[in-house]
C-alpha positions in Angstrom: 122.0 97.2 99.8 125.1 96.7 102.0 126.1 99.0 104.6 129.5 100.2 105.0 131.4 101.2 107.9 132.3 104.8 105.8 128.4 105.3 105.2 127.0 108.5 106.8 124.0 107.7 108.7 121.0 109.4 110.3 118.2 108.2 112.9 114.5 108.4 111.5 112.0 108.6 113.9 108.4 107.5 112.8 107.0 106.6 115.7 104.5 109.0 115.9 103.3 108.4 112.4 103.4 104.4 112.9 101.1 104.8 116.1 98.5 106.5 113.9 98.5 104.0 110.8 98.8 100.6 112.4 101.9 98.9 113.6 102.1 95.5 111.1 105.3 95.1 109.1 103.3 96.3 106.1 101.8 99.2 107.2 105.5 100.1 108.5 106.7 99.8 105.0 104.1 101.8 103.2 104.9 104.9 106.0 108.8 104.1 105.0 107.7 104.0 101.4 105.8 107.8 101.8 108.6 109.1 104.1 111.7 108.5 102.4 109.7 108.5 98.7 112.8 110.2 97.3 115.5 108.0 98.2 114.2 105.0 96.4 114.9 106.5 92.8 118.3 107.5 93.6 120.3 105.6 90.9 123.4 104.3 93.0 120.6 102.5 95.2 119.1 100.5 92.2 122.5 99.7 90.8 123.6 98.0 94.6 120.2 95.9 94.7 121.4 92.4 94.2 118.6 90.9 92.1 120.4 87.8 90.2 116.8 86.2 89.6 115.0 89.2 88.0 113.4 87.4 84.9 111.6 84.9 87.6 111.1 87.6 90.1 109.4 89.8 87.3 107.2 86.8 86.2 106.3 86.1 90.1 105.7 89.8 90.8 103.2 90.2 87.4 101.2 87.1 88.8 101.0 88.6 92.4 100.1 92.1 90.8 97.3 90.4 88.5 96.0 88.4 91.5 96.0 91.6 93.8 94.2 93.4 91.2 91.7 90.7 90.4 90.7 90.0 93.6 92.6 91.3 96.6 92.1 95.1 95.9 88.8 94.7 95.3 87.9 93.0 98.3 89.8 95.3 100.7 87.8 98.1 99.1 85.0 96.6 99.9 86.3 95.8 103.3 86.8 99.7 103.9 83.4 100.7 102.8 81.4 98.1 104.8 83.0 97.2 107.7 82.7 100.1 110.2 86.3 101.4 111.4 85.9 100.4 115.1 85.5 96.9 114.3 88.3 97.4 111.7 90.5 98.7 114.5 89.7 95.6 116.5 90.6 93.2 114.1 93.8 95.4 113.1 94.8 94.8 117.0 93.7 91.6 117.4 96.5 90.7 114.6 99.0 92.8 116.2 98.6 91.1 119.4 99.4 87.9 117.7 102.5 89.1 116.4 103.3 90.7 119.7 104.3 87.2 121.1 106.7 86.6 118.1 108.6 90.0 118.5 109.0 89.3 122.1 111.0 86.4 121.1 113.0 88.3 118.8 113.8 90.9 121.1 115.2 88.6 123.4 117.2 86.7 120.3 118.5 90.8 119.7 119.3 90.9 123.6 116.9 93.8 123.7 115.7 93.1 126.8 113.8 96.1 127.8 111.9 96.0 124.4 111.2 92.3 125.0 109.9 92.8 128.5 107.8 95.7 126.7 106.2 93.3 124.1 105.6 90.6 126.6 104.0 92.7 128.9 101.8 93.8 125.6 100.8 90.6 124.7 99.6 89.1 128.1 97.7 92.4 129.1 95.8 93.1 125.5 95.0 88.8 125.6 94.0 89.3 128.7 92.2 92.5 129.5 91.9 93.6 126.1 89.9 90.8 125.4 92.1 88.4 123.0 93.6 91.5 121.6 90.7 93.0 120.4 91.2 96.6 122.4 94.8 98.0 123.0 95.1 98.3 126.4 98.5 98.5 126.7 99.6 101.3 124.8 97.5 103.6 127.1 99.6 101.9 129.7 102.8 103.0 128.1 103.8 99.9 126.9 105.5 100.4 123.4 105.2 98.3 120.9 108.4 97.4 118.3 109.1 95.6 115.3 111.0 92.7 115.1 110.8 89.2 112.9 113.4 86.5 112.4 114.7 88.2 109.1 115.9 91.2 111.1 117.2 88.7 114.3 119.3 86.9 111.3 120.1 90.5 109.9 121.2 91.5 113.2 123.5 88.5 113.9 125.4 89.3 110.7 123.5 87.3 108.6 123.7 88.8 104.7 120.2 89.3 102.8 120.9 87.6 100.0 119.5 88.0 96.5 116.3 89.7 96.4 113.5 87.8 95.7 109.6 88.2 95.1 107.5 85.0 96.8 104.3 84.3 95.3 101.7 85.6 97.0 104.0 87.2 99.6 105.3 89.1 97.4 109.1 91.2 98.0 111.4 89.5 100.0 115.2 88.3 100.1 117.0 84.9 100.8 117.4 85.5 104.4 114.0 87.3 105.2 112.3 84.4 103.0 114.0 81.6 105.8 113.1 84.1 108.5 109.4 84.2 107.4 109.4 80.1 107.7 110.4 80.9 111.4 108.1 83.5 111.7 105.3 81.4 110.4 106.5 78.5 113.0 106.1 80.8 115.8 102.9 82.3 114.8 100.2 80.7 116.7 96.9 80.8 114.0 98.6 78.4 111.8 98.2 75.6 115.1 94.4 76.1 114.6 92.8 72.8 114.0 90.0 73.5 112.2 90.9 74.2 108.5 88.3 76.5 107.9 89.3 78.9 111.2 92.8 78.9 109.7 91.9 80.2 106.3 89.8 82.7 107.5 92.0 84.0 109.9 94.7 84.1 107.1 92.2 86.0 104.6 91.0 88.4 106.8 94.4 89.3 108.1 95.4 89.6 104.6 92.3 91.7 103.5 92.9 94.0 106.5 96.5 94.4 106.1 96.0 95.5 102.1 93.0 97.9 103.3 95.5 99.7 105.0 98.0 100.6 102.2 94.9 101.3 99.6 95.6 105.3 100.1 99.2 104.8 98.9 98.8 102.8 95.7 98.6 106.3 93.8 101.8 106.8 95.2 103.7 104.1 93.1 105.0 105.3 89.7 107.2 104.7 87.0 108.4 101.0 86.9 106.2 99.4 89.4 108.6 96.1 90.1 111.8 98.3 90.7 109.9 100.7 93.2 108.4 98.1 94.8 111.9 96.3 94.9 113.9 99.6 96.3 111.1 100.5 98.6 111.6 97.0 100.3 115.5 96.8 100.2 115.6 100.5 102.0 112.9 99.2 104.4 114.6 96.0 105.3 117.9 98.1 106.1 116.2 100.8 108.1 114.7 98.2 110.2 117.6 95.7 110.6 119.5 98.8 111.5 117.1 100.3 113.8 116.3 103.3 112.0 120.0 104.1 111.0 119.3 104.7 107.1 122.2 106.2 104.8 122.5 109.5 103.6 124.2 109.5 100.3 123.9 113.5 100.4 125.5 114.1 103.7 128.7 115.2 101.8 127.0 117.7 99.8 
């Protein structure tokens, strides 16, 4: 949804909630979905979403949803049941730490040098003292974690989001963020692991860990599931690209 100069904005602070639920973009997406749920069903929001490939998107969405119900969700449920919470926290911390390096790069590309210093410090401290990021030492030292990626950087540079698109396996996206995802992958150190089984294992564990954190929110999705996820994604990306500035469509009333 394009944001115009005469729109009304409010800054939404979900830092405290994020710190309790985790910091991956999927978790932040879920938090945003929960906190701003009523906005997703505004007719004007749905009408403005650019979705010219809807037929193809809905087919891919149906495949992803079937794959999730058949395999990913049961694995995520089993993961939360059989893996102790302390171990799951360490796993989540590890993958968050891997992302911190990419976040720091995007901080610098957006000229957010204070954020870059914080995220770089987080990565260095947690990688060393925190045993590869398993223990989050940096947060206790007051180093704040931020959420940036190449899709957000392109958006900050003025690149339009383009049409909404659903990617196989990865799910909701848009043209800009799809290109950003390629760059995020290039700057992620895990794909450069030589051993294919280890590389695949890291990917599977990361996806299961991320999906497990979303399980409590599955019941919040109602009505047309495709539209719900689409509008949640569009609103969340606008929120992230604009650093928490969201349009208040009801401010004139």
